[in-house]
mmCIF file of the N, C-alpha and C atoms, coordinates in Angstrom:
data_MODEL
# 
_entry.id   MODEL 
# 
loop_
_atom_site.group_PDB 
_atom_site.id 
_atom_site.type_symbol 
_atom_site.label_atom_id 
_atom_site.label_alt_id 
_atom_site.label_comp_id 
_atom_site.label_asym_id 
_atom_site.label_entity_id 
_atom_site.label_seq_id 
_atom_site.pdbx_PDB_ins_code 
_atom_site.Cartn_x 
_atom_site.Cartn_y 
_atom_site.Cartn_z 
_atom_site.occupancy 
_atom_site.B_iso_or_equiv 
_atom_site.pdbx_formal_charge 
_atom_site.auth_seq_id 
_atom_site.auth_comp_id 
_atom_site.auth_asym_id 
_atom_site.auth_atom_id 
_atom_site.pdbx_PDB_model_num 
ATOM 1   N N  . MET A 1 1  ? 0.625   -1.252 0.067   1.00 0.00 ? 1  MET A N  1 
ATOM 2   C CA . MET A 1 1  ? 0.038   0.008  0.010   1.00 0.00 ? 1  MET A CA 1 
ATOM 3   C C  . MET A 1 1  ? 0.814   1.411  0.080   1.00 0.00 ? 1  MET A C  1 
ATOM 4   N N  . PRO A 1 2  ? 1.950   1.388  -0.924  1.00 0.00 ? 2  PRO A N  1 
ATOM 5   C CA . PRO A 1 2  ? 2.587   2.483  -1.082  1.00 0.00 ? 2  PRO A CA 1 
ATOM 6   C C  . PRO A 1 2  ? 1.977   3.982  -1.380  1.00 0.00 ? 2  PRO A C  1 
ATOM 7   N N  . ASP A 1 3  ? 0.611   3.599  -2.020  1.00 0.00 ? 3  ASP A N  1 
ATOM 8   C CA . ASP A 1 3  ? -0.174  4.890  -2.539  1.00 0.00 ? 3  ASP A CA 1 
ATOM 9   C C  . ASP A 1 3  ? -0.786  5.484  -1.272  1.00 0.00 ? 3  ASP A C  1 
ATOM 10  N N  . MET A 1 4  ? -1.145  4.655  -0.362  1.00 0.00 ? 4  MET A N  1 
ATOM 11  C CA . MET A 1 4  ? -2.017  5.299  1.044   1.00 0.00 ? 4  MET A CA 1 
ATOM 12  C C  . MET A 1 4  ? -0.683  6.349  1.647   1.00 0.00 ? 4  MET A C  1 
ATOM 13  N N  . SER A 1 5  ? 0.357   5.626  1.647   1.00 0.00 ? 5  SER A N  1 
ATOM 14  C CA . SER A 1 5  ? 1.190   6.407  2.775   1.00 0.00 ? 5  SER A CA 1 
ATOM 15  C C  . SER A 1 5  ? 1.691   7.883  2.056   1.00 0.00 ? 5  SER A C  1 
ATOM 16  N N  . ALA A 1 6  ? 1.593   7.621  0.595   1.00 0.00 ? 6  ALA A N  1 
ATOM 17  C CA . ALA A 1 6  ? 2.116   8.913  -0.239  1.00 0.00 ? 6  ALA A CA 1 
ATOM 18  C C  . ALA A 1 6  ? 0.919   9.768  0.068   1.00 0.00 ? 6  ALA A C  1 
ATOM 19  N N  . HIS A 1 7  ? -0.189  9.187  -0.054  1.00 0.00 ? 7  HIS A N  1 
ATOM 20  C CA . HIS A 1 7  ? -1.459  10.387 0.084   1.00 0.00 ? 7  HIS A CA 1 
ATOM 21  C C  . HIS A 1 7  ? -1.493  10.915 1.462   1.00 0.00 ? 7  HIS A C  1 
ATOM 22  N N  . LEU A 1 8  ? -1.228  10.169 2.502   1.00 0.00 ? 8  LEU A N  1 
ATOM 23  C CA . LEU A 1 8  ? -1.190  10.442 3.726   1.00 0.00 ? 8  LEU A CA 1 
ATOM 24  C C  . LEU A 1 8  ? -0.221  11.665 3.999   1.00 0.00 ? 8  LEU A C  1 
ATOM 25  N N  . ALA A 1 9  ? 1.008   11.476 3.555   1.00 0.00 ? 9  ALA A N  1 
ATOM 26  C CA . ALA A 1 9  ? 2.143   12.232 3.544   1.00 0.00 ? 9  ALA A CA 1 
ATOM 27  C C  . ALA A 1 9  ? 1.769   13.898 2.769   1.00 0.00 ? 9  ALA A C  1 
ATOM 28  N N  . LEU A 1 10 ? 0.973   13.815 1.501   1.00 0.00 ? 10 LEU A N  1 
ATOM 29  C CA . LEU A 1 10 ? 0.687   14.674 1.010   1.00 0.00 ? 10 LEU A CA 1 
ATOM 30  C C  . LEU A 1 10 ? -0.318  15.468 1.656   1.00 0.00 ? 10 LEU A C  1 
ATOM 31  N N  . THR A 1 11 ? -1.352  14.926 2.466   1.00 0.00 ? 11 THR A N  1 
ATOM 32  C CA . THR A 1 11 ? -2.213  15.581 3.368   1.00 0.00 ? 11 THR A CA 1 
ATOM 33  C C  . THR A 1 11 ? -1.802  16.284 4.414   1.00 0.00 ? 11 THR A C  1 
ATOM 34  N N  . GLN A 1 12 ? -0.735  15.720 5.030   1.00 0.00 ? 12 GLN A N  1 
ATOM 35  C CA . GLN A 1 12 ? 0.008   16.270 6.243   1.00 0.00 ? 12 GLN A CA 1 
ATOM 36  C C  . GLN A 1 12 ? 0.746   17.701 5.811   1.00 0.00 ? 12 GLN A C  1 
ATOM 37  N N  . LEU A 1 13 ? 1.311   17.572 4.535   1.00 0.00 ? 13 LEU A N  1 
ATOM 38  C CA . LEU A 1 13 ? 2.177   18.617 4.103   1.00 0.00 ? 13 LEU A CA 1 
ATOM 39  C C  . LEU A 1 13 ? 1.102   20.069 3.445   1.00 0.00 ? 13 LEU A C  1 
ATOM 40  N N  . VAL A 1 14 ? 0.027   19.541 3.072   1.00 0.00 ? 14 VAL A N  1 
ATOM 41  C CA . VAL A 1 14 ? -0.760  20.779 2.495   1.00 0.00 ? 14 VAL A CA 1 
ATOM 42  C C  . VAL A 1 14 ? -1.244  21.884 3.349   1.00 0.00 ? 14 VAL A C  1 
ATOM 43  N N  . PRO A 1 15 ? -1.285  21.535 4.847   1.00 0.00 ? 15 PRO A N  1 
ATOM 44  C CA . PRO A 1 15 ? -1.706  22.702 5.660   1.00 0.00 ? 15 PRO A CA 1 
ATOM 45  C C  . PRO A 1 15 ? -0.275  23.738 5.966   1.00 0.00 ? 15 PRO A C  1 
ATOM 46  N N  . PHE A 1 16 ? 0.956   22.953 5.741   1.00 0.00 ? 16 PHE A N  1 
ATOM 47  C CA . PHE A 1 16 ? 2.005   23.813 5.828   1.00 0.00 ? 16 PHE A CA 1 
ATOM 48  C C  . PHE A 1 16 ? 2.230   24.769 4.835   1.00 0.00 ? 16 PHE A C  1 
ATOM 49  N N  . ALA A 1 17 ? 2.061   24.365 3.460   1.00 0.00 ? 17 ALA A N  1 
ATOM 50  C CA . ALA A 1 17 ? 2.220   25.151 2.318   1.00 0.00 ? 17 ALA A CA 1 
ATOM 51  C C  . ALA A 1 17 ? 0.755   25.948 2.445   1.00 0.00 ? 17 ALA A C  1 
ATOM 52  N N  . ALA A 1 18 ? -0.258  25.804 2.800   1.00 0.00 ? 18 ALA A N  1 
ATOM 53  C CA . ALA A 1 18 ? -1.213  27.022 2.798   1.00 0.00 ? 18 ALA A CA 1 
ATOM 54  C C  . ALA A 1 18 ? -0.784  28.001 3.773   1.00 0.00 ? 18 ALA A C  1 
ATOM 55  N N  . GLU A 1 19 ? -0.133  27.762 4.855   1.00 0.00 ? 19 GLU A N  1 
ATOM 56  C CA . GLU A 1 19 ? 0.369   28.821 5.941   1.00 0.00 ? 19 GLU A CA 1 
ATOM 57  C C  . GLU A 1 19 ? 1.575   29.624 5.423   1.00 0.00 ? 19 GLU A C  1 
ATOM 58  N N  . GLU A 1 20 ? 2.303   29.251 4.589   1.00 0.00 ? 20 GLU A N  1 
ATOM 59  C CA . GLU A 1 20 ? 3.420   29.733 3.816   1.00 0.00 ? 20 GLU A CA 1 
ATOM 60  C C  . GLU A 1 20 ? 2.863   30.772 2.824   1.00 0.00 ? 20 GLU A C  1 
ATOM 61  N N  . LEU A 1 21 ? 2.044   30.457 2.118   1.00 0.00 ? 21 LEU A N  1 
ATOM 62  C CA . LEU A 1 21 ? 1.337   31.187 0.893   1.00 0.00 ? 21 LEU A CA 1 
ATOM 63  C C  . LEU A 1 21 ? 0.888   32.420 1.830   1.00 0.00 ? 21 LEU A C  1 
ATOM 64  N N  . ASP A 1 22 ? 1.478   33.505 0.787   1.00 0.00 ? 22 ASP A N  1 
ATOM 65  C CA . ASP A 1 22 ? 0.934   35.029 1.213   1.00 0.00 ? 22 ASP A CA 1 
ATOM 66  C C  . ASP A 1 22 ? 0.411   35.256 0.034   1.00 0.00 ? 22 ASP A C  1 
ATOM 67  N N  . LYS A 1 23 ? -0.901  35.682 0.055   1.00 0.00 ? 23 LYS A N  1 
ATOM 68  C CA . LYS A 1 23 ? -1.892  35.845 -1.059  1.00 0.00 ? 23 LYS A CA 1 
ATOM 69  C C  . LYS A 1 23 ? -1.597  37.116 -1.617  1.00 0.00 ? 23 LYS A C  1 
ATOM 70  N N  . ASN A 1 24 ? -0.946  38.236 -0.712  1.00 0.00 ? 24 ASN A N  1 
ATOM 71  C CA . ASN A 1 24 ? -0.484  39.344 -1.278  1.00 0.00 ? 24 ASN A CA 1 
ATOM 72  C C  . ASN A 1 24 ? 0.753   39.336 -2.131  1.00 0.00 ? 24 ASN A C  1 
ATOM 73  N N  . LYS A 1 25 ? 1.550   38.351 -2.296  1.00 0.00 ? 25 LYS A N  1 
ATOM 74  C CA . LYS A 1 25 ? 2.800   38.137 -2.858  1.00 0.00 ? 25 LYS A CA 1 
ATOM 75  C C  . LYS A 1 25 ? 2.482   37.338 -4.174  1.00 0.00 ? 25 LYS A C  1 
ATOM 76  N N  . VAL A 1 26 ? 1.460   36.537 -4.280  1.00 0.00 ? 26 VAL A N  1 
ATOM 77  C CA . VAL A 1 26 ? 1.292   35.706 -5.329  1.00 0.00 ? 26 VAL A CA 1 
ATOM 78  C C  . VAL A 1 26 ? 0.261   36.311 -6.143  1.00 0.00 ? 26 VAL A C  1 
ATOM 79  N N  . THR A 1 27 ? 0.904   37.376 -7.275  1.00 0.00 ? 27 THR A N  1 
ATOM 80  C CA . THR A 1 27 ? 0.214   37.851 -8.505  1.00 0.00 ? 27 THR A CA 1 
ATOM 81  C C  . THR A 1 27 ? 0.905   38.140 -9.400  1.00 0.00 ? 27 THR A C  1 
ATOM 82  N N  . PRO A 1 28 ? 0.176   38.548 -10.568 1.00 0.00 ? 28 PRO A N  1 
ATOM 83  C CA . PRO A 1 28 ? 1.178   38.682 -11.712 1.00 0.00 ? 28 PRO A CA 1 
ATOM 84  C C  . PRO A 1 28 ? 1.697   39.937 -11.784 1.00 0.00 ? 28 PRO A C  1 
ATOM 85  N N  . GLY A 1 29 ? 1.157   40.901 -11.328 1.00 0.00 ? 29 GLY A N  1 
ATOM 86  C CA . GLY A 1 29 ? 1.762   42.316 -11.086 1.00 0.00 ? 29 GLY A CA 1 
ATOM 87  C C  . GLY A 1 29 ? 1.586   42.922 -12.381 1.00 0.00 ? 29 GLY A C  1 
ATOM 88  N N  . VAL A 1 30 ? 2.176   44.180 -12.456 1.00 0.00 ? 30 VAL A N  1 
ATOM 89  C CA . VAL A 1 30 ? 2.382   44.867 -13.580 1.00 0.00 ? 30 VAL A CA 1 
ATOM 90  C C  . VAL A 1 30 ? 2.839   44.514 -14.945 1.00 0.00 ? 30 VAL A C  1 
ATOM 91  N N  . LEU A 1 31 ? 3.987   43.571 -14.638 1.00 0.00 ? 31 LEU A N  1 
ATOM 92  C CA . LEU A 1 31 ? 4.812   43.196 -15.730 1.00 0.00 ? 31 LEU A CA 1 
ATOM 93  C C  . LEU A 1 31 ? 3.926   41.852 -16.180 1.00 0.00 ? 31 LEU A C  1 
ATOM 94  N N  . GLY A 1 32 ? 3.149   41.197 -15.550 1.00 0.00 ? 32 GLY A N  1 
ATOM 95  C CA . GLY A 1 32 ? 2.157   40.419 -16.048 1.00 0.00 ? 32 GLY A CA 1 
ATOM 96  C C  . GLY A 1 32 ? 0.948   41.008 -17.157 1.00 0.00 ? 32 GLY A C  1 
ATOM 97  N N  . PHE A 1 33 ? 0.591   41.914 -16.599 1.00 0.00 ? 33 PHE A N  1 
ATOM 98  C CA . PHE A 1 33 ? -0.381  42.578 -17.200 1.00 0.00 ? 33 PHE A CA 1 
ATOM 99  C C  . PHE A 1 33 ? -0.045  43.427 -18.437 1.00 0.00 ? 33 PHE A C  1 
ATOM 100 N N  . VAL A 1 34 ? 1.330   43.786 -18.461 1.00 0.00 ? 34 VAL A N  1 
ATOM 101 C CA . VAL A 1 34 ? 1.745   44.468 -19.857 1.00 0.00 ? 34 VAL A CA 1 
ATOM 102 C C  . VAL A 1 34 ? 2.182   43.351 -20.791 1.00 0.00 ? 34 VAL A C  1 
ATOM 103 N N  . VAL A 1 35 ? 2.664   42.373 -20.602 1.00 0.00 ? 35 VAL A N  1 
ATOM 104 C CA . VAL A 1 35 ? 2.830   41.250 -21.282 1.00 0.00 ? 35 VAL A CA 1 
ATOM 105 C C  . VAL A 1 35 ? 1.557   40.808 -21.794 1.00 0.00 ? 35 VAL A C  1 
ATOM 106 N N  . PHE A 1 36 ? 0.566   40.550 -21.244 1.00 0.00 ? 36 PHE A N  1 
ATOM 107 C CA . PHE A 1 36 ? -0.975  40.120 -21.395 1.00 0.00 ? 36 PHE A CA 1 
ATOM 108 C C  . PHE A 1 36 ? -1.512  41.046 -22.509 1.00 0.00 ? 36 PHE A C  1 
ATOM 109 N N  . ALA A 1 37 ? -1.385  42.283 -21.967 1.00 0.00 ? 37 ALA A N  1 
ATOM 110 C CA . ALA A 1 37 ? -1.733  43.414 -22.978 1.00 0.00 ? 37 ALA A CA 1 
ATOM 111 C C  . ALA A 1 37 ? -0.973  43.193 -24.329 1.00 0.00 ? 37 ALA A C  1 
ATOM 112 N N  . VAL A 1 38 ? 0.306   43.216 -24.494 1.00 0.00 ? 38 VAL A N  1 
ATOM 113 C CA . VAL A 1 38 ? 0.943   43.201 -25.492 1.00 0.00 ? 38 VAL A CA 1 
ATOM 114 C C  . VAL A 1 38 ? 0.773   42.256 -26.491 1.00 0.00 ? 38 VAL A C  1 
ATOM 115 N N  . LEU A 1 39 ? 0.487   40.923 -25.972 1.00 0.00 ? 39 LEU A N  1 
ATOM 116 C CA . LEU A 1 39 ? -0.159  39.746 -26.639 1.00 0.00 ? 39 LEU A CA 1 
ATOM 117 C C  . LEU A 1 39 ? -1.175  39.927 -27.038 1.00 0.00 ? 39 LEU A C  1 
ATOM 118 N N  . ALA A 1 40 ? -2.165  40.713 -26.362 1.00 0.00 ? 40 ALA A N  1 
ATOM 119 C CA . ALA A 1 40 ? -3.665  40.644 -26.736 1.00 0.00 ? 40 ALA A CA 1 
ATOM 120 C C  . ALA A 1 40 ? -3.553  41.737 -28.156 1.00 0.00 ? 40 ALA A C  1 
ATOM 121 N N  . LEU A 1 41 ? -2.732  42.737 -27.930 1.00 0.00 ? 41 LEU A N  1 
ATOM 122 C CA . LEU A 1 41 ? -2.737  43.556 -29.172 1.00 0.00 ? 41 LEU A CA 1 
ATOM 123 C C  . LEU A 1 41 ? -1.993  42.859 -30.682 1.00 0.00 ? 41 LEU A C  1 
ATOM 124 N N  . ALA A 1 42 ? -0.916  42.138 -30.204 1.00 0.00 ? 42 ALA A N  1 
ATOM 125 C CA . ALA A 1 42 ? -0.301  41.169 -31.160 1.00 0.00 ? 42 ALA A CA 1 
ATOM 126 C C  . ALA A 1 42 ? -1.401  40.489 -32.051 1.00 0.00 ? 42 ALA A C  1 
ATOM 127 N N  . VAL A 1 43 ? -2.200  39.891 -31.266 1.00 0.00 ? 43 VAL A N  1 
ATOM 128 C CA . VAL A 1 43 ? -3.050  39.056 -31.736 1.00 0.00 ? 43 VAL A CA 1 
ATOM 129 C C  . VAL A 1 43 ? -4.426  39.973 -32.575 1.00 0.00 ? 43 VAL A C  1 
ATOM 130 N N  . TRP A 1 44 ? -4.519  40.887 -31.833 1.00 0.00 ? 44 TRP A N  1 
ATOM 131 C CA . TRP A 1 44 ? -5.875  41.638 -32.705 1.00 0.00 ? 44 TRP A CA 1 
ATOM 132 C C  . TRP A 1 44 ? -5.078  42.324 -34.061 1.00 0.00 ? 44 TRP A C  1 
ATOM 133 N N  . PHE A 1 45 ? -3.697  42.699 -33.976 1.00 0.00 ? 45 PHE A N  1 
ATOM 134 C CA . PHE A 1 45 ? -3.154  43.141 -35.205 1.00 0.00 ? 45 PHE A CA 1 
ATOM 135 C C  . PHE A 1 45 ? -3.190  42.129 -36.270 1.00 0.00 ? 45 PHE A C  1 
ATOM 136 N N  . LEU A 1 46 ? -2.716  40.686 -35.724 1.00 0.00 ? 46 LEU A N  1 
ATOM 137 C CA . LEU A 1 46 ? -2.545  39.604 -36.710 1.00 0.00 ? 46 LEU A CA 1 
ATOM 138 C C  . LEU A 1 46 ? -3.777  39.382 -37.314 1.00 0.00 ? 46 LEU A C  1 
ATOM 139 N N  . MET A 1 47 ? -5.043  39.500 -36.343 1.00 0.00 ? 47 MET A N  1 
ATOM 140 C CA . MET A 1 47 ? -6.194  39.015 -37.116 1.00 0.00 ? 47 MET A CA 1 
ATOM 141 C C  . MET A 1 47 ? -6.796  40.112 -37.923 1.00 0.00 ? 47 MET A C  1 
ATOM 142 N N  . LYS A 1 48 ? -6.527  41.364 -37.744 1.00 0.00 ? 48 LYS A N  1 
ATOM 143 C CA . LYS A 1 48 ? -6.496  42.523 -38.690 1.00 0.00 ? 48 LYS A CA 1 
ATOM 144 C C  . LYS A 1 48 ? -6.077  42.243 -40.102 1.00 0.00 ? 48 LYS A C  1 
ATOM 145 N N  . SER A 1 49 ? -4.768  41.785 -40.115 1.00 0.00 ? 49 SER A N  1 
ATOM 146 C CA . SER A 1 49 ? -4.076  41.745 -41.101 1.00 0.00 ? 49 SER A CA 1 
ATOM 147 C C  . SER A 1 49 ? -4.418  40.303 -41.985 1.00 0.00 ? 49 SER A C  1 
ATOM 148 N N  . MET A 1 50 ? -4.701  39.428 -41.259 1.00 0.00 ? 50 MET A N  1 
ATOM 149 C CA . MET A 1 50 ? -5.428  38.329 -41.936 1.00 0.00 ? 50 MET A CA 1 
ATOM 150 C C  . MET A 1 50 ? -6.799  38.414 -42.623 1.00 0.00 ? 50 MET A C  1 
ATOM 151 N N  . ASN A 1 51 ? -7.747  39.375 -41.906 1.00 0.00 ? 51 ASN A N  1 
ATOM 152 C CA . ASN A 1 51 ? -8.888  39.709 -42.561 1.00 0.00 ? 51 ASN A CA 1 
ATOM 153 C C  . ASN A 1 51 ? -8.526  40.318 -43.954 1.00 0.00 ? 51 ASN A C  1 
ATOM 154 N N  . ARG A 1 52 ? -7.455  41.272 -43.704 1.00 0.00 ? 52 ARG A N  1 
ATOM 155 C CA . ARG A 1 52 ? -7.372  42.161 -44.858 1.00 0.00 ? 52 ARG A CA 1 
ATOM 156 C C  . ARG A 1 52 ? -6.714  41.189 -46.079 1.00 0.00 ? 52 ARG A C  1 
ATOM 157 N N  . HIS A 1 53 ? -5.927  40.227 -45.703 1.00 0.00 ? 53 HIS A N  1 
ATOM 158 C CA . HIS A 1 53 ? -5.220  39.502 -46.865 1.00 0.00 ? 53 HIS A CA 1 
ATOM 159 C C  . HIS A 1 53 ? -6.199  38.429 -47.497 1.00 0.00 ? 53 HIS A C  1 
ATOM 160 N N  . MET A 1 54 ? -7.243  38.002 -46.555 1.00 0.00 ? 54 MET A N  1 
ATOM 161 C CA . MET A 1 54 ? -8.282  37.102 -47.200 1.00 0.00 ? 54 MET A CA 1 
ATOM 162 C C  . MET A 1 54 ? -9.155  37.665 -47.812 1.00 0.00 ? 54 MET A C  1 
ATOM 163 N N  . GLY A 1 55 ? -9.338  39.251 -47.829 1.00 0.00 ? 55 GLY A N  1 
ATOM 164 C CA . GLY A 1 55 ? -10.377 39.925 -48.518 1.00 0.00 ? 55 GLY A CA 1 
ATOM 165 C C  . GLY A 1 55 ? -9.903  39.950 -49.967 1.00 0.00 ? 55 GLY A C  1 
ATOM 166 N N  . LYS A 1 56 ? -8.362  39.775 -49.942 1.00 0.00 ? 56 LYS A N  1 
ATOM 167 C CA . LYS A 1 56 ? -7.697  39.928 -51.286 1.00 0.00 ? 56 LYS A CA 1 
ATOM 168 C C  . LYS A 1 56 ? -7.757  38.668 -52.222 1.00 0.00 ? 56 LYS A C  1 
ATOM 169 N N  . VAL A 1 57 ? -7.975  37.625 -51.569 1.00 0.00 ? 57 VAL A N  1 
ATOM 170 C CA . VAL A 1 57 ? -7.958  35.990 -52.350 1.00 0.00 ? 57 VAL A CA 1 
ATOM 171 C C  . VAL A 1 57 ? -9.146  36.093 -53.070 1.00 0.00 ? 57 VAL A C  1 
ATOM 172 N N  . SER A 1 58 ? -8.896  35.659 -54.456 1.00 0.00 ? 58 SER A N  1 
ATOM 173 C CA . SER A 1 58 ? -9.914  35.208 -55.107 1.00 0.00 ? 58 SER A CA 1 
ATOM 174 C C  . SER A 1 58 ? -9.998  33.546 -55.164 1.00 0.00 ? 58 SER A C  1 
ATOM 175 N N  . PHE A 1 59 ? -11.344 33.424 -54.834 1.00 0.00 ? 59 PHE A N  1 
ATOM 176 C CA . PHE A 1 59 ? -11.357 31.875 -54.728 1.00 0.00 ? 59 PHE A CA 1 
ATOM 177 C C  . PHE A 1 59 ? -12.102 31.137 -56.068 1.00 0.00 ? 59 PHE A C  1 
ATOM 178 N N  . GLU A 1 60 ? -12.279 31.675 -56.942 1.00 0.00 ? 60 GLU A N  1 
ATOM 179 C CA . GLU A 1 60 ? -12.688 31.302 -58.252 1.00 0.00 ? 60 GLU A CA 1 
ATOM 180 C C  . GLU A 1 60 ? -11.483 30.837 -58.961 1.00 0.00 ? 60 GLU A C  1 
ATOM 181 N N  . GLU A 1 61 ? -11.415 29.539 -59.244 1.00 0.00 ? 61 GLU A N  1 
ATOM 182 C CA . GLU A 1 61 ? -10.349 29.211 -59.918 1.00 0.00 ? 61 GLU A CA 1 
ATOM 183 C C  . GLU A 1 61 ? -10.277 29.214 -61.331 1.00 0.00 ? 61 GLU A C  1 
ATOM 184 N N  . ALA A 1 62 ? -9.495  29.644 -61.939 1.00 0.00 ? 62 ALA A N  1 
ATOM 185 C CA . ALA A 1 62 ? -8.876  30.003 -63.270 1.00 0.00 ? 62 ALA A CA 1 
ATOM 186 C C  . ALA A 1 62 ? -8.736  28.652 -64.048 1.00 0.00 ? 62 ALA A C  1 
ATOM 187 N N  . PRO A 1 63 ? -9.006  28.546 -65.185 1.00 0.00 ? 63 PRO A N  1 
ATOM 188 C CA . PRO A 1 63 ? -8.619  27.583 -66.126 1.00 0.00 ? 63 PRO A CA 1 
ATOM 189 C C  . PRO A 1 63 ? -7.335  27.519 -66.526 1.00 0.00 ? 63 PRO A C  1 
ATOM 190 N N  . ASP A 1 64 ? -6.571  26.510 -66.435 1.00 0.00 ? 64 ASP A N  1 
ATOM 191 C CA . ASP A 1 64 ? -5.146  26.347 -66.868 1.00 0.00 ? 64 ASP A CA 1 
ATOM 192 C C  . ASP A 1 64 ? -4.937  26.300 -68.342 1.00 0.00 ? 64 ASP A C  1 
ATOM 193 N N  . PRO A 1 65 ? -4.531  27.458 -68.762 1.00 0.00 ? 65 PRO A N  1 
ATOM 194 C CA . PRO A 1 65 ? -4.314  27.837 -70.200 1.00 0.00 ? 65 PRO A CA 1 
ATOM 195 C C  . PRO A 1 65 ? -3.505  26.452 -71.050 1.00 0.00 ? 65 PRO A C  1 
ATOM 196 N N  . THR A 1 66 ? -2.463  25.912 -70.282 1.00 0.00 ? 66 THR A N  1 
ATOM 197 C CA . THR A 1 66 ? -1.567  25.132 -71.058 1.00 0.00 ? 66 THR A CA 1 
ATOM 198 C C  . THR A 1 66 ? -2.264  23.639 -70.837 1.00 0.00 ? 66 THR A C  1 
ATOM 199 N N  . ALA A 1 67 ? -3.510  23.694 -70.137 1.00 0.00 ? 67 ALA A N  1 
ATOM 200 C CA . ALA A 1 67 ? -3.970  22.285 -70.531 1.00 0.00 ? 67 ALA A CA 1 
ATOM 201 C C  . ALA A 1 67 ? -4.994  21.831 -71.501 1.00 0.00 ? 67 ALA A C  1 
ATOM 202 N N  . THR A 1 68 ? -4.787  20.775 -72.195 1.00 0.00 ? 68 THR A N  1 
ATOM 203 C CA . THR A 1 68 ? -5.593  20.556 -73.394 1.00 0.00 ? 68 THR A CA 1 
ATOM 204 C C  . THR A 1 68 ? -7.010  20.163 -72.710 1.00 0.00 ? 68 THR A C  1 
ATOM 205 N N  . PRO A 1 69 ? -8.388  20.596 -73.498 1.00 0.00 ? 69 PRO A N  1 
ATOM 206 C CA . PRO A 1 69 ? -9.444  20.138 -73.266 1.00 0.00 ? 69 PRO A CA 1 
ATOM 207 C C  . PRO A 1 69 ? -9.932  18.813 -73.504 1.00 0.00 ? 69 PRO A C  1 
ATOM 208 N N  . SER A 1 70 ? -10.457 18.055 -72.286 1.00 0.00 ? 70 SER A N  1 
ATOM 209 C CA . SER A 1 70 ? -10.704 16.641 -72.571 1.00 0.00 ? 70 SER A CA 1 
ATOM 210 C C  . SER A 1 70 ? -12.135 16.740 -73.657 1.00 0.00 ? 70 SER A C  1 
ATOM 211 N N  . PRO A 1 71 ? -12.242 15.683 -74.240 1.00 0.00 ? 71 PRO A N  1 
ATOM 212 C CA . PRO A 1 71 ? -13.363 15.541 -75.376 1.00 0.00 ? 71 PRO A CA 1 
ATOM 213 C C  . PRO A 1 71 ? -14.669 15.307 -74.536 1.00 0.00 ? 71 PRO A C  1 
ATOM 214 N N  . THR A 1 72 ? -15.573 15.921 -74.684 1.00 0.00 ? 72 THR A N  1 
ATOM 215 C CA . THR A 1 72 ? -17.073 15.472 -73.825 1.00 0.00 ? 72 THR A CA 1 
ATOM 216 C C  . THR A 1 72 ? -17.482 14.189 -74.453 1.00 0.00 ? 72 THR A C  1 
ATOM 217 N N  . PRO A 1 73 ? -17.862 13.204 -73.807 1.00 0.00 ? 73 PRO A N  1 
ATOM 218 C CA . PRO A 1 73 ? -18.286 12.168 -74.512 1.00 0.00 ? 73 PRO A CA 1 
ATOM 219 C C  . PRO A 1 73 ? -19.771 12.484 -74.874 1.00 0.00 ? 73 PRO A C  1 
ATOM 220 N N  . SER A 1 74 ? -20.421 12.002 -76.123 1.00 0.00 ? 74 SER A N  1 
ATOM 221 C CA . SER A 1 74 ? -21.527 12.354 -76.794 1.00 0.00 ? 74 SER A CA 1 
ATOM 222 C C  . SER A 1 74 ? -22.546 11.522 -76.194 1.00 0.00 ? 74 SER A C  1 
ATOM 223 N N  . PRO A 1 75 ? -23.803 12.086 -75.931 1.00 0.00 ? 75 PRO A N  1 
ATOM 224 C CA . PRO A 1 75 ? -24.817 11.188 -75.469 1.00 0.00 ? 75 PRO A CA 1 
ATOM 225 C C  . PRO A 1 75 ? -25.216 9.996  -76.413 1.00 0.00 ? 75 PRO A C  1 
ATOM 226 N N  . LYS A 1 76 ? -25.678 8.915  -75.977 1.00 0.00 ? 76 LYS A N  1 
ATOM 227 C CA . LYS A 1 76 ? -26.211 8.142  -77.055 1.00 0.00 ? 76 LYS A CA 1 
ATOM 228 C C  . LYS A 1 76 ? -27.496 7.773  -77.048 1.00 0.00 ? 76 LYS A C  1 
# 
């Protein structure tokens, strides 16, 4: 039953970890906000650029001028 002893050890250590945790010190802070804001702006500009480029794409396929037309079978 090694799983049971590991579980008991973890349940004994959890209260100690909770006492050491200071909720005022565990925050992303200003740097975390700045990084998140920069990433959000980068994604916004990339999406805007993608929409602009997708608007220029023509989805109608042009026929290949080098291809020889295949003869159409005549109905019987």
